[in-house]
C-alpha positions in Angstrom: 123.1 132.6 29.7 121.1 135.7 28.6 122.1 137.4 25.1 125.0 139.4 25.9 126.9 136.9 27.4 126.8 134.3 24.1 127.4 137.6 22.0 130.7 138.1 24.4 131.6 134.8 23.9 130.7 134.6 20.1 132.9 137.7 19.7 135.5 136.3 21.8 135.6 133.5 19.5 135.9 135.8 16.3 139.0 136.9 17.8 140.8 133.9 18.5 140.0 132.5 15.5 141.8 135.2 13.6 144.7 135.3 15.8 144.7 131.3 15.2 144.6 132.0 11.7 147.8 134.2 11.6 149.1 131.3 13.9 148.6 128.8 11.5 149.8 131.3 8.3 153.0 131.7 10.4 153.5 127.9 11.3 152.7 127.1 7.9 155.9 129.5 6.9 158.2 128.3 9.0 157.4 125.1 7.8 156.9 125.4 4.1 160.8 127.3 4.7 162.1 124.3 6.4 160.7 121.9 4.5 158.5 119.7 7.2 155.2 120.5 5.1 153.6 122.3 2.6 150.3 124.6 2.0 147.3 122.2 1.3 145.3 125.1 -0.2 145.8 125.3 -4.0 145.2 128.6 -4.5 147.2 129.8 -1.0 150.3 127.2 -2.5 149.9 129.1 -6.0 150.2 132.6 -4.0 152.9 131.5 -1.4 155.3 129.8 -5.0 154.9 133.1 -6.6 156.0 135.1 -3.4 155.5 134.4 0.0 154.0 138.3 0.6 150.8 137.9 -1.7 150.1 134.5 0.7 150.3 136.6 3.9 148.4 139.0 2.2 145.3 137.0 0.8 145.5 134.7 4.4 145.0 138.1 6.1 142.7 139.6 4.3 140.1 137.1 3.8 140.3 135.8 7.4 140.0 139.6 8.3 136.8 139.6 5.9 135.6 136.0 7.2 136.0 137.4 10.7 134.5 140.7 10.0 130.9 139.1 8.6 131.3 136.9 11.5 130.7 139.8 14.0 128.2 141.7 12.2 126.2 138.7 12.3 127.8 137.2 15.7 123.8 137.1 17.0 122.5 134.6 14.3 122.5 130.9 15.6 124.3 129.9 12.4 127.0 132.3 12.8 127.5 130.8 16.3 127.6 127.0 15.7 130.0 127.8 12.6 132.4 130.0 14.7 132.7 127.1 17.2 133.2 124.7 14.2 135.9 127.0 13.0 137.1 127.6 15.9 138.1 123.9 16.6 139.2 123.3 13.6 142.1 125.7 14.2 143.1 124.4 17.5 142.9 121.2 15.8 145.3 122.7 13.0 147.7 124.1 15.8 148.0 121.3 17.8 149.1 119.6 14.5 151.5 122.2 13.5 153.2 121.9 16.9 153.1 118.2 17.0 154.8 118.1 13.4 157.4 120.4 14.5 158.3 118.6 17.5 158.5 115.4 15.8 160.7 116.9 13.0 163.5 118.3 14.8 163.7 115.3 17.2 163.3 116.5 20.4 162.0 113.7 21.8 164.6 111.0 20.5 163.6 108.3 18.8 159.8 108.7 19.5 157.7 110.0 16.3 154.4 111.2 18.3 152.2 110.9 15.0 153.0 107.5 14.3 152.7 106.5 18.1 149.2 108.0 18.1 148.3 106.2 14.8 149.9 102.5 15.8 148.5 102.2 19.9 
């Protein structure tokens, strides 16, 4: 792969991280409101308990700053490795949000996906 191709892939992953972070934030807000989950980051949890708008502002701002730094350094090998790692983490977070919502809404009847996955 040439430098332009890897740079394009890295840039695509960075924009995907931003969108996945927004999806994570949205799922978190909905799940907190439904009593299905809580924010695990203590600082963001404090902001959410103070006012959800502060939580949204901080989450979007911090993500935008980090993604901007990544975009400015996208040709750096450490940035590329970090972006891949963060992208995978966000994909897993999104997966767990979706599984958690499916489990909590009993869409599958008596089957609990998380219990089934951990006990089989």
